[in-house]
N, CA, C and O atoms as CSV, one atom per row, in Angstrom:
chain,resi,resn,atom,element,x,y,z
A,1,MET,N,N,0.847,-1.179,0.000
A,1,MET,CA,C,0.000,0.000,0.000
A,1,MET,C,C,0.890,1.240,0.000
A,1,MET,O,O,2.109,1.143,0.141
A,2,LEU,N,N,0.281,2.370,-0.155
A,2,LEU,CA,C,1.061,3.592,-0.251
A,2,LEU,C,C,1.741,3.969,1.054
A,2,LEU,O,O,2.857,4.487,1.038
A,3,LYS,N,N,1.099,3.722,2.170
A,3,LYS,CA,C,1.700,4.082,3.456
A,3,LYS,C,C,2.961,3.279,3.720
A,3,LYS,O,O,3.973,3.830,4.152
A,4,LYS,N,N,2.905,2.004,3.468
A,4,LYS,CA,C,4.044,1.130,3.741
A,4,LYS,C,C,4.960,0.991,2.535
A,4,LYS,O,O,5.977,0.301,2.600
A,5,LYS,N,N,4.605,1.641,1.441
A,5,LYS,CA,C,5.365,1.584,0.183
A,5,LYS,C,C,5.524,0.146,-0.305
A,5,LYS,O,O,6.593,-0.272,-0.752
A,6,GLU,N,N,4.414,-0.599,-0.202
A,6,GLU,CA,C,4.378,-1.971,-0.697
A,6,GLU,C,C,3.364,-2.050,-1.825
A,6,GLU,O,O,2.453,-1.226,-1.910
A,7,ALA,N,N,3.522,-3.016,-2.668
A,7,ALA,CA,C,2.568,-3.228,-3.748
A,7,ALA,C,C,1.243,-3.714,-3.174
A,7,ALA,O,O,1.215,-4.401,-2.153
A,8,TYR,N,N,0.157,-3.358,-3.830
A,8,TYR,CA,C,-1.172,-3.775,-3.390
A,8,TYR,C,C,-1.347,-5.269,-3.629
A,8,TYR,O,O,-1.077,-5.771,-4.719
A,9,LYS,N,N,-1.800,-5.968,-2.600
A,9,LYS,CA,C,-2.037,-7.409,-2.701
A,9,LYS,C,C,-3.505,-7.661,-2.388
A,9,LYS,O,O,-3.893,-7.684,-1.220
A,10,PRO,N,N,-4.324,-7.850,-3.416
A,10,PRO,CA,C,-5.745,-8.095,-3.156
A,10,PRO,C,C,-5.972,-9.447,-2.482
A,10,PRO,O,O,-5.176,-10.374,-2.636
A,11,ILE,N,N,-7.063,-9.542,-1.741
A,11,ILE,CA,C,-7.429,-10.792,-1.083
A,11,ILE,C,C,-7.869,-11.787,-2.154
A,11,ILE,O,O,-8.548,-11.420,-3.114
A,12,GLU,N,N,-7.480,-13.035,-1.983
A,12,GLU,CA,C,-7.908,-14.057,-2.934
A,12,GLU,C,C,-9.424,-14.156,-2.912
A,12,GLU,O,O,-10.042,-14.059,-1.852
A,13,GLN,N,N,-10.016,-14.347,-4.069
A,13,GLN,CA,C,-11.467,-14.358,-4.186
A,13,GLN,C,C,-12.102,-15.456,-3.340
A,13,GLN,O,O,-13.153,-15.238,-2.738
A,14,GLU,N,N,-11.484,-16.626,-3.285
A,14,GLU,CA,C,-12.035,-17.734,-2.502
A,14,GLU,C,C,-12.096,-17.378,-1.018
A,14,GLU,O,O,-13.095,-17.645,-0.351
A,15,LYS,N,N,-11.022,-16.775,-0.508
A,15,LYS,CA,C,-10.995,-16.380,0.898
A,15,LYS,C,C,-12.018,-15.284,1.170
A,15,LYS,O,O,-12.684,-15.296,2.205
A,16,TYR,N,N,-12.144,-14.338,0.244
A,16,TYR,CA,C,-13.097,-13.242,0.393
A,16,TYR,C,C,-14.531,-13.773,0.438
A,16,TYR,O,O,-15.314,-13.386,1.305
A,17,LEU,N,N,-14.867,-14.654,-0.495
A,17,LEU,CA,C,-16.214,-15.216,-0.545
A,17,LEU,C,C,-16.496,-16.085,0.678
A,17,LEU,O,O,-17.619,-16.106,1.182
A,18,ALA,N,N,-15.486,-16.795,1.150
A,18,ALA,CA,C,-15.649,-17.626,2.346
A,18,ALA,C,C,-15.925,-16.757,3.566
A,18,ALA,O,O,-16.750,-17.115,4.406
A,19,SER,N,N,-15.248,-15.626,3.670
A,19,SER,CA,C,-15.468,-14.743,4.821
A,19,SER,C,C,-16.855,-14.114,4.767
A,19,SER,O,O,-17.495,-13.945,5.805
A,20,ILE,N,N,-17.323,-13.769,3.586
A,20,ILE,CA,C,-18.676,-13.226,3.443
A,20,ILE,C,C,-19.706,-14.277,3.838
A,20,ILE,O,O,-20.658,-13.979,4.559
A,21,ARG,N,N,-19.514,-15.508,3.364
A,21,ARG,CA,C,-20.436,-16.609,3.682
A,21,ARG,C,C,-20.480,-16.852,5.193
A,21,ARG,O,O,-21.548,-17.050,5.772
A,22,GLU,N,N,-19.310,-16.833,5.813
A,22,GLU,CA,C,-19.218,-17.075,7.244
A,22,GLU,C,C,-19.949,-15.986,8.035
A,22,GLU,O,O,-20.667,-16.284,8.989
A,23,SER,N,N,-19.767,-14.739,7.639
A,23,SER,CA,C,-20.433,-13.642,8.354
A,23,SER,C,C,-21.946,-13.695,8.157
A,23,SER,O,O,-22.697,-13.400,9.086
A,24,GLN,N,N,-22.401,-14.063,6.969
A,24,GLN,CA,C,-23.838,-14.178,6.726
A,24,GLN,C,C,-24.447,-15.301,7.552
A,24,GLN,O,O,-25.550,-15.157,8.078
A,25,LEU,N,N,-23.733,-16.424,7.672
A,25,LEU,CA,C,-24.221,-17.527,8.495
A,25,LEU,C,C,-24.322,-17.120,9.959
A,25,LEU,O,O,-25.281,-17.483,10.640
A,26,LYS,N,N,-23.341,-16.369,10.445
A,26,LYS,CA,C,-23.388,-15.888,11.824
A,26,LYS,C,C,-24.584,-14.971,12.033
A,26,LYS,O,O,-25.253,-15.048,13.063
A,27,ASN,N,N,-24.857,-14.103,11.063
A,27,ASN,CA,C,-26.003,-13.205,11.173
A,27,ASN,C,C,-27.318,-13.981,11.202
A,27,ASN,O,O,-28.231,-13.641,11.954
A,28,ILE,N,N,-27.408,-15.022,10.381
A,28,ILE,CA,C,-28.623,-15.847,10.364
A,28,ILE,C,C,-28.798,-16.548,11.704
A,28,ILE,O,O,-29.907,-16.614,12.233
A,29,GLN,N,N,-27.695,-17.078,12.260
A,29,GLN,CA,C,-27.770,-17.763,13.544
A,29,GLN,C,C,-28.207,-16.813,14.656
A,29,GLN,O,O,-29.006,-17.192,15.513
A,30,LYS,N,N,-27.697,-15.594,14.653
A,30,LYS,CA,C,-28.095,-14.599,15.658
A,30,LYS,C,C,-29.578,-14.276,15.534
A,30,LYS,O,O,-30.281,-14.168,16.539
A,31,LYS,N,N,-30.054,-14.121,14.299
A,31,LYS,CA,C,-31.460,-13.782,14.071
A,31,LYS,C,C,-32.367,-14.918,14.519
A,31,LYS,O,O,-33.432,-14.670,15.084
A,32,ILE,N,N,-31.957,-16.170,14.273
A,32,ILE,CA,C,-32.745,-17.326,14.705
A,32,ILE,C,C,-32.853,-17.345,16.224
A,32,ILE,O,O,-33.922,-17.624,16.766
A,33,LYS,N,N,-31.751,-17.049,16.915
A,33,LYS,CA,C,-31.777,-17.014,18.385
A,33,LYS,C,C,-32.660,-15.878,18.888
A,33,LYS,O,O,-33.395,-16.053,19.859
A,34,GLN,N,N,-32.597,-14.712,18.237
A,34,GLN,CA,C,-33.411,-13.570,18.650
A,34,GLN,C,C,-34.905,-13.870,18.523
A,34,GLN,O,O,-35.704,-13.473,19.372
A,35,LEU,N,N,-35.264,-14.567,17.465
A,35,LEU,CA,C,-36.674,-14.842,17.195
A,35,LEU,C,C,-37.175,-16.123,17.853
A,35,LEU,O,O,-38.343,-16.481,17.703
A,36,ASN,N,N,-36.306,-16.813,18.577
A,36,ASN,CA,C,-36.660,-18.063,19.253
A,36,ASN,C,C,-37.288,-19.069,18.296
A,36,ASN,O,O,-38.347,-19.629,18.577
A,37,ILE,N,N,-36.637,-19.290,17.186
A,37,ILE,CA,C,-37.140,-20.225,16.176
A,37,ILE,C,C,-36.601,-21.617,16.492
A,37,ILE,O,O,-35.409,-21.796,16.740
A,38,VAL,N,N,-37.501,-22.598,16.479
A,38,VAL,CA,C,-37.102,-23.991,16.708
A,38,VAL,C,C,-36.942,-24.673,15.349
A,38,VAL,O,O,-37.524,-24.225,14.361
A,39,PRO,N,N,-36.161,-25.748,15.290
A,39,PRO,CA,C,-35.901,-26.415,14.005
A,39,PRO,C,C,-37.177,-26.857,13.272
A,39,PRO,O,O,-37.205,-26.892,12.042
A,40,GLU,N,N,-38.223,-27.189,14.023
A,40,GLU,CA,C,-39.463,-27.639,13.380
A,40,GLU,C,C,-40.126,-26.518,12.581
A,40,GLU,O,O,-40.902,-26.785,11.664
A,41,GLU,N,N,-39.826,-25.277,12.923
A,41,GLU,CA,C,-40.438,-24.134,12.231
A,41,GLU,C,C,-39.701,-23.781,10.931
A,41,GLU,O,O,-40.230,-23.062,10.083
A,42,LEU,N,N,-38.504,-24.287,10.791
A,42,LEU,CA,C,-37.744,-23.983,9.575
A,42,LEU,C,C,-38.172,-24.878,8.441
A,42,LEU,O,O,-38.345,-26.086,8.605
A,43,GLN,N,N,-38.341,-24.263,7.287
A,43,GLN,CA,C,-38.692,-25.031,6.102
A,43,GLN,C,C,-37.878,-24.488,4.938
A,43,GLN,O,O,-37.990,-23.314,4.587
A,44,PHE,N,N,-37.062,-25.342,4.346
A,44,PHE,CA,C,-36.248,-24.939,3.206
A,44,PHE,C,C,-36.808,-25.596,1.977
A,44,PHE,O,O,-37.115,-26.788,1.978
A,45,SER,N,N,-36.940,-24.820,0.930
A,45,SER,CA,C,-37.405,-25.394,-0.323
A,45,SER,C,C,-36.291,-25.288,-1.344
A,45,SER,O,O,-35.575,-24.290,-1.414
A,46,GLN,N,N,-36.164,-26.327,-2.123
A,46,GLN,CA,C,-35.157,-26.337,-3.183
A,46,GLN,C,C,-35.881,-26.368,-4.512
A,46,GLN,O,O,-36.809,-27.149,-4.724
A,47,SER,N,N,-35.433,-25.499,-5.399
A,47,SER,CA,C,-36.076,-25.473,-6.713
A,47,SER,C,C,-35.103,-25.782,-7.801
A,47,SER,O,O,-35.475,-25.803,-8.974
């Protein structure tokens, strides 16, 4: 980077996408706990 006078090294796409997926899963888990949802109430549909 410019401050350290080093070349820019972007994050690998796989690592970036994995971190986004992980944070989204954590957010979903927090929301499920907040709403007191039990597994029987969850319904996933695949199309």
